[in-house]
Every structure is written in structure tokens, then in C-alpha cells.
DSSP file (Angstrom, degrees, kcal/mol; ACC not computed):
  #  RESIDUE AA STRUCTURE BP1 BP2  ACC     N-H-->O    O-->H-N    N-H-->O    O-->H-N    TCO  KAPPA ALPHA  PHI   PSI    X-CA   Y-CA   Z-CA
    1    1 A M              0   0    0      0, 0.0    58,-2.4     0, 0.0     2,-0.3   0.000 360.0 360.0 360.0 142.7    3.5   12.1  -10.4
    2    2 A L  E     -AB  58  88A   0     86,-0.6    86,-2.6    56,-0.2     2,-0.4  -0.700 360.0-168.0 -89.7 145.2    3.2    8.4   -9.8
    3    3 A F  E     -AB  57  87A   0     54,-2.4    54,-2.2    -2,-0.3     2,-0.6  -0.997  17.0-140.7-133.2 134.7    4.8    6.9   -6.8
    4    4 A I  E     -AB  56  86A   0     82,-3.2    82,-2.3    -2,-0.4     2,-0.6  -0.867  14.7-163.6 -92.6 126.6    5.4    3.3   -5.8
    5    5 A I  E     -AB  55  85A   0     50,-3.2    50,-1.9    -2,-0.6     2,-0.6  -0.926  10.7-177.5-110.8 101.5    4.8    2.7   -2.1
    6    6 A Y  E     +AB  54  84A   0     78,-2.8    78,-2.6    -2,-0.6     2,-0.4  -0.909   5.3 176.7-107.9 118.6    6.5   -0.6   -1.2
    7    7 A R  E     -AB  53  83A   0     46,-2.8    46,-2.8    -2,-0.6     2,-0.4  -0.977  15.2-160.9-132.8 130.7    6.0   -1.7    2.4
    8    8 A T  E     -AB  52  82A   0     74,-1.7    73,-2.8    -2,-0.4    74,-1.6  -0.895  23.0-120.9-112.5 141.1    7.1   -4.8    4.2
    9    9 A D  E     - B   0  80A   0     42,-2.7    71,-0.3    -2,-0.4    70,-0.1  -0.361  28.7-105.0 -73.5 152.0    5.6   -6.0    7.5
   10   10 A R    >   -     0   0    0     69,-2.7     3,-1.9    68,-0.1    -1,-0.1  -0.509  35.8-115.4 -68.4 148.5    7.6   -6.6   10.7
   11   11 A P  T 3  S+     0   0    0      0, 0.0    -1,-0.1     0, 0.0    -2,-0.1   0.804 115.3  53.4 -55.9 -31.4    8.1  -10.3   11.3
   12   12 A E  T 3  S+     0   0    0      2,-0.1     2,-0.4    67,-0.0    -2,-0.0   0.401  75.9 122.4 -91.3   5.5    6.1  -10.1   14.4
   13   13 A T    <   -     0   0    0     -3,-1.9    -4,-0.1    66,-0.2    66,-0.0  -0.549  56.9-141.5 -68.5 124.1    3.0   -8.5   12.8
   14   14 A S     >  -     0   0    0     -2,-0.4     4,-1.9     1,-0.1     3,-0.2  -0.558  15.6-127.1 -90.7 150.4    0.1  -10.8   13.4
   15   15 A P  H  > S+     0   0    0      0, 0.0     4,-2.7     0, 0.0     5,-0.2   0.870 112.1  60.3 -54.2 -38.0   -2.7  -11.6   10.9
   16   16 A E  H  > S+     0   0    0      1,-0.2     4,-2.2     2,-0.2     5,-0.2   0.884 102.7  49.0 -63.8 -38.4   -5.1  -10.6   13.8
   17   17 A L  H  > S+     0   0    0     -3,-0.2     4,-2.1     2,-0.2    -1,-0.2   0.947 112.5  47.5 -65.5 -47.3   -3.7   -7.0   14.0
   18   18 A R  H  X S+     0   0    0     -4,-1.9     4,-1.3     1,-0.2    -2,-0.2   0.915 112.5  49.4 -56.1 -42.1   -3.9   -6.6   10.3
   19   19 A A  H  < S+     0   0    0     -4,-2.7    -1,-0.2     1,-0.2    -2,-0.2   0.888 110.3  50.5 -66.7 -38.4   -7.5   -7.9   10.3
   20   20 A R  H  < S+     0   0    0     -4,-2.2     4,-0.3     1,-0.2    -1,-0.2   0.871 117.7  39.6 -66.1 -39.5   -8.5   -5.6   13.2
   21   21 A L  H >X S+     0   0    0     -4,-2.1     4,-2.6     1,-0.2     3,-0.5   0.604  90.1  95.0 -86.6 -13.0   -7.0   -2.5   11.3
   22   22 A L  H 3X S+     0   0    0     -4,-1.3     4,-2.8     1,-0.2     5,-0.2   0.866  80.8  50.7 -56.5 -45.0   -8.2   -3.4    7.9
   23   23 A P  H 3> S+     0   0    0      0, 0.0     4,-1.7     0, 0.0    -1,-0.2   0.911 114.7  44.1 -61.5 -36.4  -11.5   -1.4    7.9
   24   24 A D  H <> S+     0   0    0     -3,-0.5     4,-2.0    -4,-0.3    -2,-0.2   0.881 113.1  52.3 -76.7 -34.0   -9.7    1.8    8.9
   25   25 A H  H  X S+     0   0    0     -4,-2.6     4,-2.5     2,-0.2    -1,-0.2   0.929 110.4  47.5 -61.0 -44.7   -6.8    1.1    6.4
   26   26 A K  H  X S+     0   0    0     -4,-2.8     4,-2.4     1,-0.2    -1,-0.2   0.875 109.9  53.2 -66.4 -36.8   -9.4    0.7    3.6
   27   27 A A  H  X S+     0   0    0     -4,-1.7     4,-0.9    -5,-0.2    -1,-0.2   0.887 110.6  47.4 -63.2 -40.6  -11.1    3.9    4.6
   28   28 A H  H >< S+     0   0    0     -4,-2.0     3,-0.6     1,-0.2     4,-0.3   0.909 113.2  47.5 -68.9 -40.1   -7.8    5.7    4.5
   29   29 A V  H >< S+     0   0    0     -4,-2.5     3,-2.6     1,-0.2    -2,-0.2   0.919 103.3  62.4 -62.7 -41.1   -7.0    4.2    1.0
   30   30 A K  H >< S+     0   0    0     -4,-2.4     3,-1.5     1,-0.3     4,-0.3   0.796  90.4  69.4 -60.9 -28.1  -10.5    5.1   -0.2
   31   31 A G  T << S+     0   0    0     -4,-0.9    -1,-0.3    -3,-0.6    -2,-0.2   0.657 110.6  31.8 -66.7 -11.6   -9.5    8.8    0.4
   32   32 A I  T X> S+     0   0    0     -3,-2.6     3,-2.2    -4,-0.3     4,-0.8   0.099  82.2 122.7-121.9  18.3   -7.0    8.5   -2.6
   33   33 A E  G X4 S+     0   0    0     -3,-1.5     3,-0.5     1,-0.3    -2,-0.1   0.812  72.2  55.1 -57.8 -30.2   -9.0    6.0   -4.6
   34   34 A S  G 34 S+     0   0    0     -4,-0.3    -1,-0.3     1,-0.2    -2,-0.1   0.691 109.3  49.8 -75.2 -14.2   -9.1    8.3   -7.7
   35   35 A Q  G <4 S+     0   0    0     -3,-2.2    23,-2.3    22,-0.0     2,-0.4   0.558  87.5 106.4 -96.4 -12.2   -5.3    8.6   -7.5
   36   36 A I  E <<  +C   57   0A   0     -4,-0.8    21,-0.3    -3,-0.5     3,-0.1  -0.564  37.5 178.0 -80.8 125.6   -4.6    4.8   -7.3
   37   37 A A  E    S-     0   0A   0     19,-3.2     2,-0.3     1,-0.4    20,-0.2   0.832  78.7 -19.1 -83.4 -40.4   -3.2    2.9  -10.4
   38   38 A L  E     +C   56   0A   0     18,-1.5    18,-2.9     2,-0.0    -1,-0.4  -0.959  66.5 173.4-163.5 152.8   -3.0   -0.3   -8.4
   39   39 A A  E     +C   55   0A   0     -2,-0.3    16,-0.2    16,-0.2    14,-0.0  -0.970  16.3 113.0-163.3 146.1   -2.9   -1.4   -4.7
   40   40 A G  E     -C   54   0A   0     14,-2.0    14,-2.4    -2,-0.3     2,-0.1  -0.932  54.6 -61.3 168.3 175.1   -3.0   -4.5   -2.6
   41   41 A P  E     -C   53   0A   0      0, 0.0     2,-0.4     0, 0.0    12,-0.3  -0.451  39.0-132.7 -76.6 150.5   -1.3   -6.9   -0.2
   42   42 A M  E     -C   52   0A   0     10,-2.6     9,-3.0   -35,-0.2    10,-0.9  -0.864  26.1-150.3 -99.0 138.6    1.8   -8.8   -0.9
   43   43 A L  E     -C   50   0A   0     -2,-0.4     7,-0.2     7,-0.3     6,-0.1  -0.836  18.9-117.1-116.0 147.4    1.7  -12.4    0.0
   44   44 A E     >  -     0   0    0      5,-2.9     4,-3.1    -2,-0.4     5,-0.2  -0.664  33.3-134.5 -72.1 126.2    4.2  -15.0    1.1
   45   45 A P  T  4 S+     0   0    0      0, 0.0    -1,-0.1     0, 0.0    -2,-0.0   0.851  95.1  40.0 -57.7 -41.2    4.1  -17.6   -1.7
   46   46 A E  T  4 S+     0   0    0      1,-0.1    -2,-0.0     3,-0.0    -3,-0.0   0.940 129.1  24.9 -70.0 -51.3    4.0  -20.8    0.3
   47   47 A S  T  4 S-     0   0    0      2,-0.1    -1,-0.1     1,-0.0     3,-0.1   0.685  90.2-130.9 -94.6 -21.3    1.7  -19.8    3.1
   48   48 A G     <  +     0   0    0     -4,-3.1     2,-0.1     1,-0.3     3,-0.0   0.478  53.6 153.1  79.1   1.5   -0.3  -17.0    1.5
   49   49 A K        -     0   0    0     -5,-0.2    -5,-2.9    -6,-0.1     2,-0.3  -0.382  53.1-108.2 -65.1 140.8    0.3  -14.8    4.6
   50   50 A V  E     + C   0  43A   0     -7,-0.2    -7,-0.3     1,-0.1    -1,-0.1  -0.556  41.6 170.9 -69.6 128.1    0.3  -11.1    4.0
   51   51 A I  E     -     0   0A   0     -9,-3.0   -42,-2.7    -2,-0.3     2,-0.3   0.336  57.5 -36.5-120.9   3.5    3.8   -9.8    4.2
   52   52 A G  E     -AC   8  42A   0    -10,-0.9   -10,-2.6   -44,-0.3     2,-0.3  -0.990  59.6 -94.5 165.9-165.6    3.4   -6.2    3.1
   53   53 A S  E     -AC   7  41A   0    -46,-2.8   -46,-2.8    -2,-0.3     2,-0.4  -0.979  15.8-161.2-143.8 151.7    1.7   -3.8    0.8
   54   54 A L  E     +AC   6  40A   0    -14,-2.4   -14,-2.0    -2,-0.3     2,-0.4  -0.998  12.4 174.2-136.8 132.5    2.2   -2.2   -2.6
   55   55 A I  E     -AC   5  39A   0    -50,-1.9   -50,-3.2    -2,-0.4     2,-0.6  -0.999  14.6-166.5-133.0 133.1    0.4    0.9   -3.9
   56   56 A V  E     +AC   4  38A   0    -18,-2.9   -19,-3.2    -2,-0.4   -18,-1.5  -0.984  33.8 153.3-113.8 118.0    1.1    2.8   -7.1
   57   57 A A  E     -AC   3  36A   0    -54,-2.2   -54,-2.4    -2,-0.6     2,-0.4  -0.968  45.8-107.6-146.3 159.3   -0.6    6.1   -6.8
   58   58 A E  E     +A    2   0A   0    -23,-2.3     2,-0.3    -2,-0.3   -56,-0.2  -0.766  39.2 166.8 -89.5 127.2   -0.5    9.7   -8.1
   59   59 A F        -     0   0    0    -58,-2.4     3,-0.1    -2,-0.4     4,-0.0  -0.937  42.7-123.0-134.2 156.2    0.6   12.3   -5.6
   60   60 A S  S    S-     0   0    0     -2,-0.3     2,-0.3     1,-0.2   -58,-0.1   0.817  90.8  -8.6 -68.2 -30.5    1.6   16.0   -6.3
   61   61 A S  S  > S-     0   0    0    -60,-0.1     4,-2.0     1,-0.1    -1,-0.2  -0.968  72.7 -99.1-159.5 165.8    5.0   15.5   -4.6
   62   62 A L  H  > S+     0   0    0     -2,-0.3     4,-2.7     1,-0.2     5,-0.2   0.865 122.7  56.8 -59.5 -37.5    7.1   13.0   -2.6
   63   63 A A  H  > S+     0   0    0      1,-0.2     4,-2.2     2,-0.2    -1,-0.2   0.892 104.9  50.8 -65.8 -36.1    6.2   15.0    0.5
   64   64 A D  H  > S+     0   0    0      2,-0.2     4,-2.3     1,-0.2    -1,-0.2   0.929 109.7  50.6 -62.8 -46.1    2.4   14.5   -0.2
   65   65 A A  H  X S+     0   0    0     -4,-2.0     4,-2.4     1,-0.2    -2,-0.2   0.940 112.5  46.8 -58.3 -48.8    3.0   10.8   -0.6
   66   66 A H  H  X S+     0   0    0     -4,-2.7     4,-2.6     1,-0.2    -1,-0.2   0.859 109.3  53.9 -61.8 -36.5    4.8   10.7    2.8
   67   67 A A  H  X S+     0   0    0     -4,-2.2     4,-0.9     2,-0.2    -1,-0.2   0.899 110.0  47.4 -66.5 -39.7    2.1   12.8    4.5
   68   68 A W  H >< S+     0   0    0     -4,-2.3     3,-0.5     2,-0.2     4,-0.3   0.924 113.3  48.7 -65.7 -44.2   -0.5   10.3    3.3
   69   69 A I  H >< S+     0   0    0     -4,-2.4     3,-1.8     1,-0.2     6,-0.2   0.917 104.4  59.6 -61.4 -43.7    1.7    7.4    4.6
   70   70 A D  H 3< S+     0   0    0     -4,-2.6    -1,-0.2     1,-0.3    -2,-0.2   0.788 108.4  44.7 -59.3 -27.3    2.2    9.0    7.9
   71   71 A D  T << S+     0   0    0     -4,-0.9    -1,-0.3    -3,-0.5    -2,-0.2   0.369  85.4 117.6 -96.6   2.8   -1.5    9.1    8.6
   72   72 A E    <>  -     0   0    0     -3,-1.8     4,-2.4    -4,-0.3     3,-0.5  -0.515  68.3-129.0 -79.6 136.4   -2.2    5.5    7.5
   73   73 A P  H  > S+     0   0    0      0, 0.0     4,-1.4     0, 0.0    -1,-0.1   0.795 107.6  52.1 -61.5 -29.7   -3.6    3.2   10.1
   74   74 A F  H  4>S+     0   0    0      2,-0.2     5,-2.5     1,-0.2     6,-0.4   0.869 111.7  50.4 -70.0 -31.9   -1.1    0.4    9.6
   75   75 A T  H >45S+     0   0    0     -3,-0.5     3,-2.1    -6,-0.2    -1,-0.2   0.971 108.8  49.8 -59.4 -53.0    1.7    3.1    9.9
   76   76 A L  H 3<5S+     0   0    0     -4,-2.4    -1,-0.2     1,-0.3    -2,-0.2   0.768 110.4  50.6 -61.9 -28.9    0.3    4.4   13.1
   77   77 A A  T 3<5S-     0   0    0     -4,-1.4    -1,-0.3    -5,-0.2    -2,-0.2   0.336 112.9-118.6 -93.7   7.0    0.1    0.8   14.6
   78   78 A N  T < 5 +     0   0    0     -3,-2.1    -3,-0.2    -4,-0.1    -2,-0.1   0.849  65.1 145.3  62.7  35.6    3.8    0.1   13.6
   79   79 A V      < +     0   0    0     -5,-2.5   -69,-2.7    -6,-0.1     2,-0.3   0.831  49.4  76.1 -63.4 -36.4    2.8   -2.8   11.2
   80   80 A Y  E     -B    9   0A   0     -6,-0.4   -71,-0.3   -71,-0.3     3,-0.1  -0.601  53.2-170.6 -95.8 137.2    5.5   -2.1    8.8
   81   81 A Q  E    S+     0   0A   0    -73,-2.8     2,-0.3    -2,-0.3   -72,-0.2   0.851  79.9  10.8 -80.4 -40.6    9.3   -2.9    9.1
   82   82 A S  E     -B    8   0A   0    -74,-1.6   -74,-1.7     2,-0.0     2,-0.4  -0.968  57.9-162.7-145.4 154.1   10.2   -0.9    6.0
   83   83 A T  E     -B    7   0A   0     -2,-0.3     2,-0.5   -76,-0.2   -76,-0.2  -0.992   6.3-173.0-138.7 128.2    8.8    1.6    3.6
   84   84 A D  E     -B    6   0A   0    -78,-2.6   -78,-2.8    -2,-0.4     2,-0.5  -0.990   2.8-173.5-125.5 123.2   10.2    2.5    0.2
   85   85 A V  E     +B    5   0A   0     -2,-0.5     2,-0.4   -80,-0.2   -80,-0.2  -0.966   9.6 173.1-120.7 128.7    8.8    5.3   -1.8
   86   86 A R  E     -B    4   0A   0    -82,-2.3   -82,-3.2    -2,-0.5     2,-0.2  -0.993  35.9-115.7-138.3 140.6   10.0    5.9   -5.4
   87   87 A H  E     -B    3   0A   0     -2,-0.4     2,-0.4   -84,-0.2   -84,-0.3  -0.512  40.3-158.8 -67.9 141.3    8.9    8.2   -8.1
   88   88 A F  E     -B    2   0A   0    -86,-2.6   -86,-0.6    -2,-0.2     2,-0.5  -0.983  16.3-156.3-134.3 133.0    7.7    6.0  -11.0
   89   89 A I        -     0   0    0     -2,-0.4     2,-0.8   -88,-0.1   -86,-0.0  -0.970  19.2-138.4-109.2 123.7    7.2    6.6  -14.7
   90   90 A N        +     0   0    0     -2,-0.5     4,-0.1     1,-0.1    -2,-0.0  -0.727  32.8 164.1 -80.6 107.2    4.7    4.4  -16.5
   91   91 A A        +     0   0    0     -2,-0.8    -1,-0.1     2,-0.1    -2,-0.0   0.234  51.4  73.3-110.6   9.4    6.4    3.5  -19.7
   92   92 A W  S    S-     0   0    0      0, 0.0     2,-0.0     0, 0.0     0, 0.0  -0.981  85.9-107.3-129.6 135.6    4.1    0.5  -20.7
   93   93 A P        -     0   0    0      0, 0.0     2,-0.3     0, 0.0    -2,-0.1  -0.336  41.6-123.8 -54.6 138.3    0.5    0.5  -22.0
   94   94 A Q        -     0   0    0     -4,-0.1     2,-0.3     1,-0.0    -4,-0.0  -0.633   6.8-132.4 -89.4 142.7   -1.9   -0.8  -19.3
   95   95 A R        -     0   0    0     -2,-0.3     2,-0.3     2,-0.0     3,-0.3  -0.716  30.1-145.2 -81.1 144.6   -4.3   -3.7  -19.6
   96   96 A V        +     0   0    0     -2,-0.3    -1,-0.0     1,-0.2     0, 0.0  -0.769  65.2  38.2-110.7 156.4   -7.6   -2.6  -18.3
   97   97 A G        +     0   0    0     -2,-0.3    -1,-0.2     1,-0.2     3,-0.0   0.771  61.7 171.1  81.5  25.5  -10.3   -4.6  -16.5
   98   98 A F        -     0   0    0     -3,-0.3    -1,-0.2     1,-0.1     2,-0.1  -0.502  37.3-117.9 -60.1 131.6   -8.2   -6.7  -14.2
   99   99 A P        -     0   0    0      0, 0.0     2,-0.5     0, 0.0    -1,-0.1  -0.417  23.0-110.9 -71.2 148.4  -10.6   -8.3  -11.8
  100  100 A V              0   0    0      1,-0.1     0, 0.0    -2,-0.1     0, 0.0  -0.692 360.0 360.0 -78.8 126.7  -10.2   -7.5   -8.1
  101  101 A S              0   0    0     -2,-0.5    -1,-0.1    -3,-0.0    -3,-0.0   0.464 360.0 360.0 -90.7 360.0   -9.0  -10.7   -6.4
């Protein structure tokens, strides 16, 4: 099943904290890379500051998605203010080959 993991940062989360944790975060995400439909940071339009994360990935269950989230380095460091996880049905054909920005 596909799940959307929509996470917003705490207002006090610093870019320095995110930068320090980024290698560990990427390593954790790499553990599910074959399950990911798309993933990346969400940005504040005016400043370009990272304000959260979005992942659409396949997990066997909602419990498995939450287990992965619970061990994620940004989670452990209390980066996020909120996390919303929703089952998602892909009902639209995908374009392929989007470049990584």
C-alpha cells in the first residue's frame, strides 16, 4: 500500500540542525529507496527555507510506516511539529524521468 507521509517542521527548527542530521536522514531513507514513489523537502516559497518533508512510499501497513517514521533521525531529534500519514491510491499515470532537483 502507498502512504503519504507529510511532515512539518517546528518553527524553531534550525537549518543547522537539519544540515547536521541530513546524512543520517538520507541513510535511513535509503533503507526504503525501492519503496519510494517520491520524496523530498518542502520549501517556504519566499525564502526557500525547508519547512517540512513529503514522502510517498509503499509499506505493508500503516503500522510499518509508523515504525519506519519512529526510527527516522529527524523524528528522534524532534525536528517535526506534526506528522500526517495517510493511505494513498495512485489513480493517475505517472510521468517518468523527473530530474532530481
